[in-house]
C-alpha distance (Angstrom), angle and dihedral (degrees) to the residues before:
residue distance angle dihedral
M1 . . .
K2 3.79 . .
N3 3.79 91.4 .
W4 3.78 91.5 48.5
F5 3.82 91.4 51.3
V6 3.83 92.6 47.5
R7 3.81 91.3 52.9
L8 3.84 91.9 54.3
K9 3.79 119.4 100.6
L10 3.77 116.2 -98.1
S11 3.85 92.6 -111.3
R12 3.86 90.0 55.3
Q13 3.79 91.9 44.5
L14 3.81 89.5 52.3
A15 3.81 91.7 46.2
L16 3.77 93.2 48.7
V17 3.84 94.3 47.0
S18 3.83 91.6 45.7
C19 3.73 93.2 49.9
L20 3.77 93.3 46.4
F21 3.83 92.7 50.9
L22 3.80 88.4 48.2
L23 3.81 103.7 40.1
I24 3.79 102.7 34.2
P25 3.86 92.6 63.8
M26 3.82 87.6 45.2
L27 3.81 90.7 51.3
L28 3.75 91.4 48.2
L29 3.79 90.6 47.7
W30 3.85 92.5 49.6
Y31 3.79 90.3 45.3
T32 3.81 90.7 51.1
I33 3.77 88.9 51.2
L34 3.79 91.1 50.5
R35 3.82 90.3 48.2
E36 3.80 88.9 50.6
Q37 3.84 91.9 49.6
H38 3.85 88.4 47.2
S39 3.77 91.2 50.5
S40 3.79 91.4 45.9
A41 3.75 90.8 50.6
I42 3.78 91.6 50.2
L43 3.85 91.2 46.6
S44 3.78 90.2 49.5
R45 3.83 89.0 50.9
V46 3.78 89.7 49.9
R47 3.82 92.5 50.5
E48 3.79 91.5 46.3
A49 3.83 91.4 51.2
Q50 3.81 91.4 45.9
G51 3.75 88.2 49.8
R52 3.81 92.7 53.3
C53 3.84 89.9 47.9
A54 3.75 91.8 50.1
Q55 3.80 90.4 48.4
A56 3.80 89.9 49.0
Q57 3.83 90.2 49.4
T58 3.76 90.5 52.4
Q59 3.75 93.7 48.4
V60 3.79 91.5 49.7
Q61 3.80 91.0 48.5
R62 3.85 90.2 53.1
V63 3.77 95.6 46.0
A64 3.85 92.5 44.9
E65 3.79 90.1 50.6
L66 3.79 89.2 49.0
C67 3.80 92.2 51.3
N68 3.81 93.2 46.8
M69 3.88 90.2 49.9
S70 3.80 90.1 49.1
T71 3.76 91.4 48.8
Q72 3.82 91.1 52.3
V73 3.76 90.8 50.1
Y74 3.76 92.5 54.6
L75 3.79 93.5 43.8
N76 3.80 90.9 51.0
T77 3.81 94.5 51.9
P78 3.90 105.3 106.0
A79 3.80 95.5 -166.4
L80 3.87 90.0 55.7
I81 3.80 92.2 49.5
E82 3.80 92.5 45.5
H83 3.86 91.2 50.1
L84 3.82 91.6 50.3
S85 3.82 89.8 48.2
L86 3.79 91.2 53.5
L87 3.73 91.3 47.8
K88 3.78 93.0 52.1
Q89 3.83 88.8 51.2
G90 3.71 88.9 55.3
Q91 3.85 93.7 -113.0
E92 3.78 108.4 138.0
P93 3.87 110.2 -161.6
E94 3.73 118.4 -126.5
A95 3.83 120.8 -98.3
A96 3.81 94.6 -100.7
Q97 3.80 91.0 51.3
L98 3.88 91.1 46.4
L99 3.81 89.8 50.8
A100 3.78 91.0 49.0
F101 3.82 91.7 47.5
Y102 3.78 91.0 50.1
R103 3.80 94.4 47.5
T104 3.75 94.9 49.3
T105 3.80 113.3 24.4
I106 3.76 102.4 23.8
A107 3.81 94.1 43.3
S108 3.82 92.5 50.2
L109 3.82 92.2 48.4
E110 3.80 91.0 48.1
K111 3.80 90.0 56.3
I112 3.88 88.9 66.0
T113 3.77 89.1 63.1
L114 3.77 95.0 42.0
S115 3.82 92.6 49.0
N116 3.82 94.6 51.6
P117 3.84 113.9 59.8
D118 3.83 90.7 -170.1
L119 3.85 89.0 66.2
Y120 3.79 115.8 84.7
Q121 3.83 100.2 -174.7
I122 3.79 141.4 -20.8
R123 3.74 112.6 -155.1
V124 3.78 135.3 178.2
Y125 3.82 117.9 -154.9
A126 3.83 113.2 -160.0
E127 3.75 121.7 -145.4
A128 3.83 90.1 -128.1
E129 3.69 117.8 87.7
D130 3.86 108.3 -153.1
I131 3.75 103.9 48.3
S132 3.77 137.8 132.7
E133 3.81 103.7 -95.3
M134 3.81 117.6 -142.6
V135 3.82 107.6 -153.1
P136 2.97 127.6 -116.2
I137 3.82 96.3 14.3
L138 3.81 115.1 31.5
Y139 3.81 123.1 50.3
S140 3.74 137.3 166.3
R141 3.76 124.5 -107.0
Q142 3.86 92.0 -107.1
R143 3.82 89.2 61.1
M144 3.89 91.1 54.5
E145 3.79 91.2 52.8
S146 3.81 90.1 64.0
L147 3.79 89.6 67.5
P148 3.82 121.5 90.5
W149 3.72 96.9 -126.5
A150 3.84 95.3 51.7
A151 3.80 94.5 71.9
G152 3.77 95.2 71.6
T153 3.82 98.0 47.6
P154 3.80 95.1 -122.0
D155 3.76 122.0 -140.5
S156 3.75 119.9 -101.0
G157 3.82 112.4 -93.5
S158 3.86 93.8 20.5
W159 3.76 127.7 134.3
Q160 3.77 120.9 -124.4
M161 3.87 109.5 -151.9
D162 3.78 132.1 -146.2
F163 3.82 108.5 -19.5
D164 3.79 133.9 147.3
D165 3.83 115.4 -107.0
R166 3.87 107.2 -128.4
L167 3.79 100.0 161.5
F168 3.80 97.2 141.2
A169 3.81 121.4 40.6
G170 3.78 110.8 -120.0
S171 3.74 95.4 16.5
P172 3.82 122.5 116.4
V173 3.81 114.4 -80.4
T174 3.79 115.7 -118.6
P175 3.85 108.2 -149.7
H176 3.80 130.4 -154.4
V177 3.76 99.8 29.9
M178 3.76 123.2 165.5
S179 3.84 121.4 -166.2
L180 3.77 139.0 -168.6
V181 3.82 104.4 -142.2
T182 3.85 119.6 -158.9
V183 3.81 128.2 178.2
I184 3.94 113.1 -128.3
T185 3.83 110.9 -141.7
A186 3.82 139.1 176.8
P187 3.82 124.2 -154.0
A188 3.76 94.8 -122.0
Q189 3.77 102.1 30.8
G190 3.82 103.4 35.1
R191 3.74 116.7 -151.5
L192 3.84 113.3 27.0
G193 3.85 99.0 168.7
M194 3.79 147.7 -58.2
L195 3.83 129.8 -77.5
E196 3.77 118.8 -149.2
V197 3.86 121.2 -167.3
A198 3.73 105.3 -172.5
V199 3.86 133.0 -170.5
R200 3.78 134.3 -179.8
M201 3.79 110.0 -104.5
D202 3.77 92.3 -160.2
Q203 3.79 87.1 60.5
V204 3.83 98.1 41.7
L205 3.77 95.7 41.0
P206 3.80 104.6 13.5
E207 3.86 93.5 165.0
L208 3.87 88.1 70.6
F209 3.78 90.6 71.4
E210 3.76 104.9 27.8
A211 3.82 117.7 106.8
D212 3.83 108.2 -123.5
A213 3.76 124.6 171.5
G214 3.76 87.9 -158.6
G215 3.82 94.4 65.0
W216 3.78 146.2 -55.7
T217 3.79 140.3 -107.4
V218 3.83 132.9 -143.5
L219 3.77 142.9 165.3
V220 3.78 116.0 -120.7
D221 3.78 133.1 179.4
G222 3.76 125.5 -126.2
D223 3.84 91.6 -79.6
G224 3.78 93.3 51.9
A225 3.82 94.7 -104.9
L226 3.80 116.3 151.5
L227 3.82 114.3 -105.7
A228 3.84 102.8 164.2
G229 3.72 138.3 -0.3
E230 3.80 131.9 34.8
A231 3.80 120.8 -74.6
P232 3.84 117.1 -166.3
V233 3.78 90.6 -151.7
S234 3.80 138.0 75.0
G235 3.72 123.9 -90.3
A236 3.80 92.6 -106.3
E237 3.80 90.7 52.4
L238 3.78 90.9 47.8
A239 3.80 91.0 51.2
E240 3.77 89.4 49.1
L241 3.79 91.7 50.2
S242 3.78 89.5 51.0
C243 3.79 89.6 61.8
V244 3.82 93.3 53.2
E245 3.80 117.7 109.4
D246 3.74 115.6 -100.5
G247 3.82 110.8 -96.7
A248 3.81 93.8 15.7
Q249 3.81 127.0 134.7
Y250 3.76 115.7 -121.4
T251 3.83 133.9 -176.7
L252 3.81 109.3 -125.1
S253 3.84 116.0 -177.9
G254 3.76 91.4 -21.9
E255 3.85 92.1 -49.6
K256 3.80 126.8 111.2
V257 3.78 111.4 -123.3
L258 3.81 135.9 174.6
V259 3.81 115.0 -127.7
T260 3.83 117.3 -152.1
R261 3.79 118.6 -178.2
I262 3.80 130.3 177.1
P263 3.77 130.4 171.1
L264 3.84 120.1 -116.2
R265 3.82 99.0 -158.7
E266 3.79 92.7 178.3
L267 3.83 89.4 62.4
D268 3.78 95.2 33.0
C269 3.83 92.1 -125.1
F270 3.80 143.1 88.9
Y271 3.75 131.2 -99.5
L272 3.80 105.9 -136.4
Q273 3.77 120.5 -170.0
V274 3.82 123.3 -175.3
T275 3.79 114.9 -165.5
S276 3.81 121.8 -170.8
L277 3.83 115.7 -126.1
S278 3.84 94.3 -173.4
G279 3.78 92.1 104.0
I280 3.83 91.3 55.8
Y281 3.76 93.7 44.9
H282 3.81 90.8 45.1
T283 3.82 90.7 51.5
F284 3.79 89.9 47.5
R285 3.82 92.6 52.1
L286 3.84 92.0 46.4
Q287 3.80 90.6 49.6
F288 3.84 90.2 47.7
V289 3.81 92.8 50.3
Y290 3.78 88.7 47.6
L291 3.77 90.5 49.9
L292 3.78 92.2 46.2
A293 3.88 90.3 50.7
V294 3.84 90.9 49.0
F295 3.78 89.9 47.3
L296 3.81 94.9 50.0
T297 3.83 91.2 46.1
A298 3.81 91.0 49.1
F299 3.80 90.7 44.0
G300 3.77 93.2 52.8
G301 3.83 92.4 45.1
M302 3.77 93.1 48.6
I303 3.79 93.5 46.8
W304 3.87 89.3 53.0
A305 3.85 92.8 46.9
V306 3.78 95.7 43.5
S307 3.88 90.3 44.7
V308 3.86 90.0 53.9
L309 3.75 93.6 47.8
T310 3.81 92.3 44.1
R311 3.80 91.1 52.0
R312 3.82 89.3 52.5
I313 3.82 91.3 48.7
L314 3.80 93.0 45.1
R315 3.78 96.0 44.3
G316 3.83 90.7 107.0
F317 3.82 89.9 46.2
Y318 3.80 92.1 54.6
G319 3.81 89.5 48.1
T320 3.79 90.0 52.0
F321 3.81 90.0 47.3
D322 3.86 90.0 52.0
G323 3.82 90.4 51.8
L324 3.84 92.1 49.3
R325 3.75 92.5 47.1
A326 3.87 91.1 50.9
F327 3.84 88.6 49.1
A328 3.85 91.1 49.5
E329 3.84 89.0 50.2
G330 3.75 90.9 58.1
D331 3.73 108.0 -88.0
V332 3.83 98.3 129.0
N333 3.79 91.3 -179.0
A334 3.86 94.1 57.0
R335 3.74 112.5 132.3
V336 3.79 135.2 -156.5
E337 3.79 123.5 -134.9
T338 3.82 103.5 -118.3
G339 3.84 101.5 178.1
G340 3.83 127.0 116.6
Q341 3.80 133.9 41.8
G342 3.76 137.8 -86.6
E343 3.78 136.3 57.3
V344 3.79 93.5 -55.3
A345 3.79 91.3 53.2
D346 3.75 89.3 46.6
F347 3.79 89.4 52.4
A348 3.79 90.0 49.3
R349 3.78 91.8 52.4
E350 3.81 90.9 46.5
A351 3.84 88.8 50.1
G352 3.83 91.2 46.9
G353 3.84 89.7 50.3
L354 3.82 90.1 47.3
L355 3.80 90.2 54.2
D356 3.83 91.2 48.1
Q357 3.83 88.2 51.6
I358 3.80 91.5 48.7
R359 3.81 90.0 50.6
Q360 3.80 89.0 49.1
L361 3.83 91.1 48.3
M362 3.79 89.2 49.5
R363 3.80 91.0 52.2
D364 3.83 90.4 45.3
N365 3.74 90.5 47.9
L366 3.78 90.8 51.5
E367 3.76 90.5 48.6
R368 3.84 89.4 47.2
E369 3.77 91.2 51.8
T370 3.76 88.9 50.4
Q371 3.72 91.0 50.9
V372 3.84 90.6 48.2
Q373 3.78 89.3 52.7
R374 3.82 89.4 49.7
S375 3.83 90.6 46.8
E376 3.81 89.5 51.4
L377 3.72 89.0 51.5
R378 3.81 92.8 49.2
A379 3.91 88.9 46.7
L380 3.75 88.9 52.9
Q381 3.78 89.2 50.9
N382 3.81 89.8 47.8
Q383 3.77 89.2 50.6
I384 3.77 87.9 53.7
N385 3.80 89.3 50.3
A386 3.83 90.3 47.7
H387 3.78 90.5 54.4
F388 3.82 87.7 51.5
I389 3.85 90.2 51.4
Y390 3.82 91.3 47.9
N391 3.80 90.6 50.9
V392 3.82 91.2 49.4
L393 3.82 92.7 48.6
E394 3.87 88.4 49.4
A395 3.78 90.1 52.1
I396 3.86 91.3 48.8
K397 3.82 88.5 49.9
M398 3.77 92.3 52.3
M399 3.86 91.0 47.6
A400 3.82 89.4 51.7
E401 3.81 92.4 49.6
I402 3.77 90.5 48.7
D403 3.82 88.8 54.5
E404 3.80 87.6 43.9
E405 3.77 91.1 -116.2
Y406 3.79 93.2 144.1
E407 3.76 95.3 163.1
I408 3.74 91.3 58.1
A409 3.83 90.1 45.5
D410 3.81 90.8 52.9
A411 3.81 90.0 48.4
V412 3.77 91.6 51.2
T413 3.84 90.0 49.0
T414 3.74 91.8 51.3
L415 3.80 91.4 47.1
G416 3.78 89.4 52.2
K417 3.80 92.0 53.1
L418 3.77 90.0 47.5
L419 3.84 92.1 51.7
R420 3.75 93.6 42.6
Y421 3.85 91.6 53.9
S422 3.75 95.5 46.3
M423 3.81 95.5 44.0
K424 3.78 97.6 51.0
L425 3.80 110.5 122.9
E426 3.90 100.8 -151.2
G427 3.72 128.3 84.6
G428 3.82 141.0 1.5
S429 3.86 92.8 -133.1
V430 3.74 132.7 58.9
L431 3.78 136.8 174.8
L432 3.79 117.9 -85.1
E433 3.80 88.0 -120.8
Q434 3.82 90.9 58.7
E435 3.81 92.3 48.2
L436 3.78 91.6 50.5
E437 3.80 90.6 52.3
Y438 3.77 88.0 52.9
V439 3.82 90.2 51.0
R440 3.89 90.5 50.1
N441 3.79 90.7 52.4
Y442 3.83 91.3 49.1
V443 3.80 94.0 50.0
T444 3.82 88.9 48.3
L445 3.75 92.0 56.4
M446 3.90 91.0 44.8
N447 3.75 90.2 56.2
L448 3.88 87.9 60.2
R449 3.77 89.5 57.4
Y450 3.88 99.0 51.4
D451 3.84 131.6 57.4
Y452 3.75 90.3 -137.3
E453 3.89 126.7 63.8
I454 3.74 125.9 -107.9
R455 3.74 109.8 -158.0
L456 3.82 122.0 -157.4
E457 3.83 117.4 -150.0
L458 3.80 120.6 -169.7
D459 3.75 126.7 -162.1
I460 3.82 103.4 170.1
P461 3.87 118.9 152.7
P462 3.83 112.1 -123.7
E463 3.78 93.4 -118.0
L464 3.82 90.2 65.1
T465 3.75 100.6 54.2
D466 3.82 91.8 82.5
Q467 3.79 94.7 47.9
E468 3.83 117.0 115.5
I469 3.79 120.8 -120.3
P470 3.76 134.1 169.1
K471 3.83 112.1 -79.6
I472 3.81 114.7 -98.8
S473 3.77 93.2 7.1
L474 3.82 100.3 128.1
Q475 3.80 98.4 37.3
P476 3.89 93.7 69.6
I477 3.81 90.3 51.7
V478 3.83 91.1 49.1
E479 3.82 88.4 46.0
N480 3.86 89.3 54.7
A481 3.79 88.5 48.8
V482 3.77 90.3 53.3
V483 3.81 100.3 41.9
H484 3.86 98.4 37.0
G485 3.79 97.9 27.7
A486 3.80 118.0 32.1
A487 3.82 95.7 22.9
M488 3.82 90.9 54.1
V489 3.78 92.1 57.9
A490 3.82 94.4 39.4
A491 3.81 93.1 -149.5
D492 3.77 138.0 100.8
S493 3.80 109.9 -68.0
V494 3.79 142.0 170.3
I495 3.84 127.5 -126.9
T496 3.77 112.0 -160.1
L497 3.80 126.1 -155.1
S498 3.79 114.4 -171.4
G499 3.77 133.6 166.2
E500 3.81 136.1 -146.2
V501 3.81 130.2 -173.5
D502 3.83 123.8 -145.2
Q503 3.82 100.7 -162.4
E504 3.85 94.5 -179.3
G505 3.70 95.6 45.9
G506 3.82 92.2 45.1
R507 3.87 94.2 -128.0
F508 3.78 141.8 98.7
T509 3.82 132.2 -150.9
I510 3.80 130.2 -142.9
R511 3.89 111.3 -155.2
I512 3.86 115.9 -156.1
A513 3.80 111.1 -171.8
D514 3.78 129.4 174.8
Q515 3.89 134.8 -173.6
G516 3.80 95.7 -131.1
A517 3.77 134.5 127.2
G518 3.84 93.5 -75.2
M519 3.81 125.5 -156.5
D520 3.76 136.5 -87.5
E521 3.78 121.0 -117.8
G522 3.83 95.0 -96.2
V523 3.82 95.0 51.4
L524 3.80 90.8 43.7
E525 3.85 92.9 50.2
R526 3.90 90.8 48.2
L527 3.80 89.3 50.7
R528 3.81 92.1 50.1
R529 3.83 90.7 50.5
Q530 3.83 89.6 50.0
I531 3.82 91.1 51.9
S532 3.82 93.5 47.0
G533 3.81 90.9 48.7
E534 3.79 95.8 -116.6
E535 3.85 89.0 116.8
P536 3.86 127.1 31.4
A537 3.83 111.2 -105.5
R538 3.79 113.0 -120.2
S539 3.78 120.0 -142.7
S540 3.74 89.7 -144.6
S541 3.74 92.5 68.1
G542 3.76 88.8 63.7
N543 3.75 100.3 -145.5
G544 3.87 111.3 46.4
I545 3.81 96.4 75.9
G546 3.80 95.7 51.3
L547 3.80 94.7 44.7
K548 3.82 92.1 46.3
N549 3.84 89.6 50.7
V550 3.86 90.2 53.1
H551 3.82 92.1 44.5
D552 3.85 93.1 49.6
R553 3.81 94.4 46.0
I554 3.91 91.0 51.9
R555 3.82 92.8 48.2
M556 3.81 93.1 46.0
S557 3.83 91.0 49.6
F558 3.76 100.6 42.4
G559 3.82 111.1 12.5
E560 3.81 144.4 -90.4
E561 3.83 94.4 -67.3
Y562 3.84 92.3 66.1
G563 3.82 131.8 67.9
L564 3.84 142.1 77.1
H565 3.74 131.9 -24.6
I566 3.86 120.2 -174.0
S567 3.82 130.7 -161.9
S568 3.79 126.6 174.2
R569 3.76 142.7 165.0
P570 3.81 127.5 -163.4
E571 3.84 113.7 -94.6
R572 3.86 87.7 0.7
G573 3.81 100.6 82.0
T574 3.75 133.7 -121.4
T575 3.77 132.3 -80.6
V576 3.84 126.0 -157.4
L577 3.83 120.8 -164.3
V578 3.85 115.1 -156.8
T579 3.81 110.0 -164.1
L580 3.88 116.9 -163.6
P581 3.88 134.7 166.8
Y582 3.84 114.9 -91.3
H583 3.80 118.2 -135.7
R584 3.80 113.3 -162.8
E585 3.85 96.3 -157.6
S586 3.78 94.8 41.6
G587 3.83 119.1 143.3
């Protein structure tokens, strides 16, 4: 990807980067908005499901309270209890008594059912078998045994869930009935019968039996076993769903669902509602795909538009680039179009100026090479002239020896060595030992000039003799010591050269001291300023130019921390310290 991007033209790179910086934040913003809408939709679905659960809980509480109140009314009806007691004793009332009981007690109890539309039936099942049944309230024990819940001898006060009412053979079956069953007892006789207060579950909790593609609802006990409703899952899955936290999302058979669970304490069970979230997730995916398609379309269109505009803007840049490429390929006369205004035009003008400067540098370099060749030719000529001078000096030396003028012969020999050292073409650095030999020859010739003797004393450690120093760097200092030191006192004097090595600092120092007239503080400070470049050196002073030249050469060769340091006192002489880098493996 990186290599592909680098190979693109600059206009396309700029277009791609610009569009990415613009569209990616927009895509993230739109995606965030979609996520918020998705979350809001799920939250709305959660609140809706919780609302249905709360409504169902309220409905169950109301119906359960109604059933309990109806139960208490029946249990607190003395005529009903007395009639059941007589039936259990086997005493069948006479017809007139039965008619009176029906018109008074049974009729009043029936009104409870008729006045409450939430009640399906209220039935009393006597313990006696052959009795006169009074529909729809009083029935025999055999009639009760035809109901599904009677087989297990239910506990008093228990709820019997979701069964089909088949009280009379051949009559229509009433499905989804729920009953509150209570045992009717008397202190002396014990169990007198059973009281059933029944309601229609499809009226109290209709969502248990409604087909809904968006989810399903069931009643489960504390262990997750199904009590009412239809669950399109296995028992193990239903038990697992019953343990999921209320309002949580759960993956059921690869599908995201919302699990809502609320306890129905009156029925001793849980109301479990599973709502499918596939529609919300499907809508979110469709919206995201649509957003991505819009983004890619907009991205491609913006890249094309920005690329076209960028190429128009960078047209001058590409022209400049073509000119530079032609120049780099060898066309030294290549030109850059420098017309127009703006930053690209400014860049073109700068590039054109740069090409002109390069062409001028090439011409200057060619001229410089020509001058170097000429200088080498002149140096060769000077070398020829130097050989001529050496030959002449050798002839003068031989003539002096023939005339037994040995002092003159030695002077000529020394002069020849001096000239040969200074006129060598090679190198800017020499060994300290070679420089000291040059200084000796110079002092020897100076002693021919004066009536007094200048004596040179050397105290150089052996490890310094093979150290490299700039050529002719000590002789100008010794010359200053002769001209401005010994010559000023016009008497025999000593010039001392000593050396000292600083192993830890990686440097060594050559100390050159004379016994001349010295300098006062003002002259010394001016000389120091001339050497450091703070004040121009004047040739009339006789020493500033030479010392500055040596100081500058040392610093340019080795660094700012090296160079000359001068100290002097009137009538006490002058001392120059030359600091140079020390190389342990030199030579």
